[in-house]
Structures are given as C-alpha cells and as structure tokens.
PyMOL CGO cylinders between C-alpha atoms (Angstrom):
from pymol import cmd
from pymol.cgo import CYLINDER

trace = [
    CYLINDER, 0.00, 0.00, 0.00, 1.27, 3.48, -0.80, 0.3, 1, 1, 1, 1, 1, 1,
    CYLINDER, 1.27, 3.48, -0.80, 0.27, 6.89, 0.54, 0.3, 1, 1, 1, 1, 1, 1,
    CYLINDER, 0.27, 6.89, 0.54, 0.22, 8.65, -2.82, 0.3, 1, 1, 1, 1, 1, 1,
    CYLINDER, 0.22, 8.65, -2.82, -0.37, 12.13, -1.45, 0.3, 1, 1, 1, 1, 1, 1,
    CYLINDER, -0.37, 12.13, -1.45, 0.37, 14.91, -3.95, 0.3, 1, 1, 1, 1, 1, 1,
    CYLINDER, 0.37, 14.91, -3.95, 2.32, 16.74, -1.28, 0.3, 1, 1, 1, 1, 1, 1,
    CYLINDER, 2.32, 16.74, -1.28, 4.71, 15.60, 1.43, 0.3, 1, 1, 1, 1, 1, 1,
    CYLINDER, 4.71, 15.60, 1.43, 3.36, 14.15, 4.68, 0.3, 1, 1, 1, 1, 1, 1,
    CYLINDER, 3.36, 14.15, 4.68, 4.54, 15.75, 7.94, 0.3, 1, 1, 1, 1, 1, 1,
    CYLINDER, 4.54, 15.75, 7.94, 5.79, 13.16, 10.43, 0.3, 1, 1, 1, 1, 1, 1,
    CYLINDER, 5.79, 13.16, 10.43, 5.95, 13.91, 14.16, 0.3, 1, 1, 1, 1, 1, 1,
    CYLINDER, 5.95, 13.91, 14.16, 8.41, 11.41, 15.66, 0.3, 1, 1, 1, 1, 1, 1,
    CYLINDER, 8.41, 11.41, 15.66, 10.25, 8.14, 15.19, 0.3, 1, 1, 1, 1, 1, 1,
    CYLINDER, 10.25, 8.14, 15.19, 7.13, 6.01, 15.64, 0.3, 1, 1, 1, 1, 1, 1,
    CYLINDER, 7.13, 6.01, 15.64, 5.31, 8.10, 13.00, 0.3, 1, 1, 1, 1, 1, 1,
    CYLINDER, 5.31, 8.10, 13.00, 8.31, 7.71, 10.67, 0.3, 1, 1, 1, 1, 1, 1,
    CYLINDER, 8.31, 7.71, 10.67, 8.38, 3.94, 11.20, 0.3, 1, 1, 1, 1, 1, 1,
    CYLINDER, 8.38, 3.94, 11.20, 4.66, 3.65, 10.37, 0.3, 1, 1, 1, 1, 1, 1,
    CYLINDER, 4.66, 3.65, 10.37, 5.11, 5.80, 7.24, 0.3, 1, 1, 1, 1, 1, 1,
    CYLINDER, 5.11, 5.80, 7.24, 8.02, 3.69, 5.97, 0.3, 1, 1, 1, 1, 1, 1,
    CYLINDER, 8.02, 3.69, 5.97, 6.14, 0.46, 6.80, 0.3, 1, 1, 1, 1, 1, 1,
    CYLINDER, 6.14, 0.46, 6.80, 3.00, 1.58, 4.93, 0.3, 1, 1, 1, 1, 1, 1,
    CYLINDER, 3.00, 1.58, 4.93, 4.90, 2.48, 1.77, 0.3, 1, 1, 1, 1, 1, 1,
    CYLINDER, 4.90, 2.48, 1.77, 6.89, 0.14, -0.44, 0.3, 1, 1, 1, 1, 1, 1,
    CYLINDER, 6.89, 0.14, -0.44, 8.95, 3.15, -1.50, 0.3, 1, 1, 1, 1, 1, 1,
    CYLINDER, 8.95, 3.15, -1.50, 9.33, 6.24, 0.68, 0.3, 1, 1, 1, 1, 1, 1,
    CYLINDER, 9.33, 6.24, 0.68, 11.52, 9.34, 0.48, 0.3, 1, 1, 1, 1, 1, 1,
    CYLINDER, 11.52, 9.34, 0.48, 12.00, 11.12, 3.80, 0.3, 1, 1, 1, 1, 1, 1,
    CYLINDER, 12.00, 11.12, 3.80, 13.48, 14.58, 4.31, 0.3, 1, 1, 1, 1, 1, 1,
    CYLINDER, 13.48, 14.58, 4.31, 15.11, 15.28, 7.66, 0.3, 1, 1, 1, 1, 1, 1,
    CYLINDER, 15.11, 15.28, 7.66, 14.91, 19.05, 8.20, 0.3, 1, 1, 1, 1, 1, 1,
    CYLINDER, 14.91, 19.05, 8.20, 15.11, 21.66, 10.92, 0.3, 1, 1, 1, 1, 1, 1,
    CYLINDER, 15.11, 21.66, 10.92, 12.90, 24.62, 11.64, 0.3, 1, 1, 1, 1, 1, 1,
    CYLINDER, 12.90, 24.62, 11.64, 14.35, 27.82, 10.20, 0.3, 1, 1, 1, 1, 1, 1,
    CYLINDER, 14.35, 27.82, 10.20, 16.48, 26.03, 7.58, 0.3, 1, 1, 1, 1, 1, 1,
    CYLINDER, 16.48, 26.03, 7.58, 15.91, 27.96, 4.33, 0.3, 1, 1, 1, 1, 1, 1,
    CYLINDER, 15.91, 27.96, 4.33, 17.27, 25.12, 2.17, 0.3, 1, 1, 1, 1, 1, 1,
    CYLINDER, 17.27, 25.12, 2.17, 14.95, 22.68, 3.92, 0.3, 1, 1, 1, 1, 1, 1,
    CYLINDER, 14.95, 22.68, 3.92, 11.94, 24.92, 3.31, 0.3, 1, 1, 1, 1, 1, 1,
    CYLINDER, 11.94, 24.92, 3.31, 12.93, 25.25, -0.36, 0.3, 1, 1, 1, 1, 1, 1,
    CYLINDER, 12.93, 25.25, -0.36, 12.95, 21.44, -0.66, 0.3, 1, 1, 1, 1, 1, 1,
    CYLINDER, 12.95, 21.44, -0.66, 9.25, 21.04, 0.20, 0.3, 1, 1, 1, 1, 1, 1,
    CYLINDER, 9.25, 21.04, 0.20, 7.84, 22.12, -3.21, 0.3, 1, 1, 1, 1, 1, 1,
    CYLINDER, 7.84, 22.12, -3.21, 10.61, 20.13, -4.93, 0.3, 1, 1, 1, 1, 1, 1,
    CYLINDER, 10.61, 20.13, -4.93, 9.59, 17.04, -2.98, 0.3, 1, 1, 1, 1, 1, 1,
    CYLINDER, 9.59, 17.04, -2.98, 5.96, 17.58, -3.94, 0.3, 1, 1, 1, 1, 1, 1,
    CYLINDER, 5.96, 17.58, -3.94, 7.05, 17.62, -7.59, 0.3, 1, 1, 1, 1, 1, 1,
    CYLINDER, 7.05, 17.62, -7.59, 9.09, 14.44, -7.03, 0.3, 1, 1, 1, 1, 1, 1,
    CYLINDER, 9.09, 14.44, -7.03, 6.07, 12.70, -5.45, 0.3, 1, 1, 1, 1, 1, 1,
    CYLINDER, 6.07, 12.70, -5.45, 3.89, 13.61, -8.42, 0.3, 1, 1, 1, 1, 1, 1,
    CYLINDER, 3.89, 13.61, -8.42, 6.55, 12.66, -11.00, 0.3, 1, 1, 1, 1, 1, 1,
    CYLINDER, 6.55, 12.66, -11.00, 7.49, 9.31, -9.46, 0.3, 1, 1, 1, 1, 1, 1,
    CYLINDER, 7.49, 9.31, -9.46, 4.58, 8.13, -7.30, 0.3, 1, 1, 1, 1, 1, 1,
    CYLINDER, 4.58, 8.13, -7.30, 6.97, 7.90, -4.35, 0.3, 1, 1, 1, 1, 1, 1,
    CYLINDER, 6.97, 7.90, -4.35, 5.49, 8.69, -0.94, 0.3, 1, 1, 1, 1, 1, 1,
    CYLINDER, 5.49, 8.69, -0.94, 7.33, 11.64, 0.62, 0.3, 1, 1, 1, 1, 1, 1,
    CYLINDER, 7.33, 11.64, 0.62, 7.60, 12.38, 4.32, 0.3, 1, 1, 1, 1, 1, 1,
    CYLINDER, 7.60, 12.38, 4.32, 9.10, 15.30, 6.22, 0.3, 1, 1, 1, 1, 1, 1,
    CYLINDER, 9.10, 15.30, 6.22, 10.45, 15.00, 9.75, 0.3, 1, 1, 1, 1, 1, 1,
    CYLINDER, 10.45, 15.00, 9.75, 12.25, 17.36, 12.10, 0.3, 1, 1, 1, 1, 1, 1,
    CYLINDER, 12.25, 17.36, 12.10, 14.64, 15.22, 14.16, 0.3, 1, 1, 1, 1, 1, 1,
    CYLINDER, 14.64, 15.22, 14.16, 14.54, 17.98, 16.78, 0.3, 1, 1, 1, 1, 1, 1,
    CYLINDER, 14.54, 17.98, 16.78, 11.11, 16.59, 17.72, 0.3, 1, 1, 1, 1, 1, 1,
    CYLINDER, 11.11, 16.59, 17.72, 12.69, 13.20, 18.46, 0.3, 1, 1, 1, 1, 1, 1,
    CYLINDER, 12.69, 13.20, 18.46, 16.45, 13.65, 18.92, 0.3, 1, 1, 1, 1, 1, 1,
    CYLINDER, 16.45, 13.65, 18.92, 17.08, 9.88, 18.89, 0.3, 1, 1, 1, 1, 1, 1,
    CYLINDER, 17.08, 9.88, 18.89, 16.52, 10.07, 15.12, 0.3, 1, 1, 1, 1, 1, 1,
    CYLINDER, 16.52, 10.07, 15.12, 19.79, 12.00, 14.68, 0.3, 1, 1, 1, 1, 1, 1,
    CYLINDER, 19.79, 12.00, 14.68, 21.86, 9.01, 15.78, 0.3, 1, 1, 1, 1, 1, 1,
    CYLINDER, 21.86, 9.01, 15.78, 19.49, 6.37, 14.47, 0.3, 1, 1, 1, 1, 1, 1,
    CYLINDER, 19.49, 6.37, 14.47, 19.69, 7.74, 10.92, 0.3, 1, 1, 1, 1, 1, 1,
    CYLINDER, 19.69, 7.74, 10.92, 23.14, 9.33, 11.21, 0.3, 1, 1, 1, 1, 1, 1,
    CYLINDER, 23.14, 9.33, 11.21, 21.83, 12.80, 10.32, 0.3, 1, 1, 1, 1, 1, 1,
    CYLINDER, 21.83, 12.80, 10.32, 24.84, 15.12, 10.20, 0.3, 1, 1, 1, 1, 1, 1,
    CYLINDER, 24.84, 15.12, 10.20, 23.36, 17.96, 8.15, 0.3, 1, 1, 1, 1, 1, 1,
    CYLINDER, 23.36, 17.96, 8.15, 20.03, 19.16, 6.82, 0.3, 1, 1, 1, 1, 1, 1,
    CYLINDER, 20.03, 19.16, 6.82, 18.34, 18.75, 4.54, 0.3, 1, 1, 1, 1, 1, 1,
    CYLINDER, 18.34, 18.75, 4.54, 19.06, 15.03, 4.41, 0.3, 1, 1, 1, 1, 1, 1,
    CYLINDER, 19.06, 15.03, 4.41, 16.97, 12.87, 2.08, 0.3, 1, 1, 1, 1, 1, 1,
    CYLINDER, 16.97, 12.87, 2.08, 16.73, 9.15, 2.79, 0.3, 1, 1, 1, 1, 1, 1,
    CYLINDER, 16.73, 9.15, 2.79, 15.10, 6.72, 0.37, 0.3, 1, 1, 1, 1, 1, 1,
    CYLINDER, 15.10, 6.72, 0.37, 13.53, 3.56, 1.80, 0.3, 1, 1, 1, 1, 1, 1,
    CYLINDER, 13.53, 3.56, 1.80, 12.45, 0.54, -0.22, 0.3, 1, 1, 1, 1, 1, 1,
    CYLINDER, 12.45, 0.54, -0.22, 10.55, -2.21, 1.61, 0.3, 1, 1, 1, 1, 1, 1,
    CYLINDER, 10.55, -2.21, 1.61, 11.59, -0.65, 4.93, 0.3, 1, 1, 1, 1, 1, 1,
    CYLINDER, 11.59, -0.65, 4.93, 15.34, -0.56, 4.23, 0.3, 1, 1, 1, 1, 1, 1,
    CYLINDER, 15.34, -0.56, 4.23, 17.45, 2.47, 3.38, 0.3, 1, 1, 1, 1, 1, 1,
    CYLINDER, 17.45, 2.47, 3.38, 18.56, 2.27, -0.25, 0.3, 1, 1, 1, 1, 1, 1,
    CYLINDER, 18.56, 2.27, -0.25, 19.98, 5.75, -0.78, 0.3, 1, 1, 1, 1, 1, 1,
    CYLINDER, 19.98, 5.75, -0.78, 20.76, 9.09, 0.79, 0.3, 1, 1, 1, 1, 1, 1,
    CYLINDER, 20.76, 9.09, 0.79, 21.47, 12.68, -0.23, 0.3, 1, 1, 1, 1, 1, 1,
    CYLINDER, 21.47, 12.68, -0.23, 22.96, 14.99, 2.39, 0.3, 1, 1, 1, 1, 1, 1,
    CYLINDER, 22.96, 14.99, 2.39, 24.42, 17.70, 0.19, 0.3, 1, 1, 1, 1, 1, 1,
    CYLINDER, 24.42, 17.70, 0.19, 22.04, 20.64, 0.63, 0.3, 1, 1, 1, 1, 1, 1,
    CYLINDER, 22.04, 20.64, 0.63, 19.37, 21.79, -1.79, 0.3, 1, 1, 1, 1, 1, 1,
    CYLINDER, 19.37, 21.79, -1.79, 18.70, 19.70, -4.89, 0.3, 1, 1, 1, 1, 1, 1,
    CYLINDER, 18.70, 19.70, -4.89, 16.20, 20.49, -7.64, 0.3, 1, 1, 1, 1, 1, 1,
    CYLINDER, 16.20, 20.49, -7.64, 13.39, 18.27, -8.86, 0.3, 1, 1, 1, 1, 1, 1,
    CYLINDER, 13.39, 18.27, -8.86, 15.41, 16.71, -11.70, 0.3, 1, 1, 1, 1, 1, 1,
    CYLINDER, 15.41, 16.71, -11.70, 18.31, 15.79, -9.43, 0.3, 1, 1, 1, 1, 1, 1,
    CYLINDER, 18.31, 15.79, -9.43, 16.03, 14.19, -6.83, 0.3, 1, 1, 1, 1, 1, 1,
    CYLINDER, 16.03, 14.19, -6.83, 14.02, 12.28, -9.47, 0.3, 1, 1, 1, 1, 1, 1,
    CYLINDER, 14.02, 12.28, -9.47, 17.31, 10.99, -10.92, 0.3, 1, 1, 1, 1, 1, 1,
    CYLINDER, 17.31, 10.99, -10.92, 18.43, 9.96, -7.42, 0.3, 1, 1, 1, 1, 1, 1,
    CYLINDER, 18.43, 9.96, -7.42, 15.16, 8.07, -6.83, 0.3, 1, 1, 1, 1, 1, 1,
    CYLINDER, 15.16, 8.07, -6.83, 15.37, 6.37, -10.23, 0.3, 1, 1, 1, 1, 1, 1,
    CYLINDER, 15.37, 6.37, -10.23, 18.99, 5.31, -9.63, 0.3, 1, 1, 1, 1, 1, 1,
    CYLINDER, 18.99, 5.31, -9.63, 18.26, 3.85, -6.19, 0.3, 1, 1, 1, 1, 1, 1,
    CYLINDER, 18.26, 3.85, -6.19, 14.83, 2.32, -6.78, 0.3, 1, 1, 1, 1, 1, 1,
    CYLINDER, 14.83, 2.32, -6.78, 14.37, 2.28, -10.54, 0.3, 1, 1, 1, 1, 1, 1,
    CYLINDER, 14.37, 2.28, -10.54, 12.23, -0.88, -10.71, 0.3, 1, 1, 1, 1, 1, 1,
    CYLINDER, 12.23, -0.88, -10.71, 9.78, 0.46, -8.12, 0.3, 1, 1, 1, 1, 1, 1,
    CYLINDER, 9.78, 0.46, -8.12, 9.36, 3.97, -9.57, 0.3, 1, 1, 1, 1, 1, 1,
    CYLINDER, 9.36, 3.97, -9.57, 6.31, 4.85, -11.63, 0.3, 1, 1, 1, 1, 1, 1,
    CYLINDER, 6.31, 4.85, -11.63, 7.47, 7.85, -13.65, 0.3, 1, 1, 1, 1, 1, 1,
    CYLINDER, 7.47, 7.85, -13.65, 4.93, 9.81, -15.65, 0.3, 1, 1, 1, 1, 1, 1,
]
cmd.load_cgo(trace, "trace")
C-alpha cells in the first residue's frame, strides 16, 4: 500500500516515521530543521518528485525526536533518505537539490519500483 499524497506528509516522531516507511513500499523522507531555508525550499521540490514518481514523501524534524539523529546518522540538513521495503537504499545529504536531481536519485536507487509519468 502506498500513501500517494500529492504533497509531502509531515511526520511527528520516530514512531510516526516507522509507520510511514512500513505503509509504503517506496518512501523518500526529508530530515529538516525549523528555520532552515534550504529545507523549506525542498518542500515544493519534494511535492514535484512525489507527483513525478509516485513515491510517498515524508518530512520529519529530528529535533522533535532527537534519537533520530543518531538512528539515521543525520549530520546535516536537509538530508533525504530513500527507503524501499523498509530498508534504506539511498541518501542525499548535500544541501538543496532540484526536482530533476532528486528524481534521478530516486530512479537510480529504486528504478524498478518507480512509476514515472
């Protein structure tokens, strides 16, 4: 089952993140912090990625559940983590990326599972 929302889903804590990843065969999660301009700029990009690929997208602030920083080795924000069948298959932690770059990343790390338009 996939949450095919046209825009990213806000996640509150680690339990919410776990449920989101469990519910979706393929999920892209952005780790962000409040006040991060690059993180805010990623939200519309991630909405475009969700529409272009059918990938469920979640947003989580690890400041709401600081255990996530160590659990997912978040060293900078924004960090994008791609999960397929509950396992991490790829990661981008290099600042802002545009729609094309993120779609390419998703295709490279989960090409068989992606439903591009």
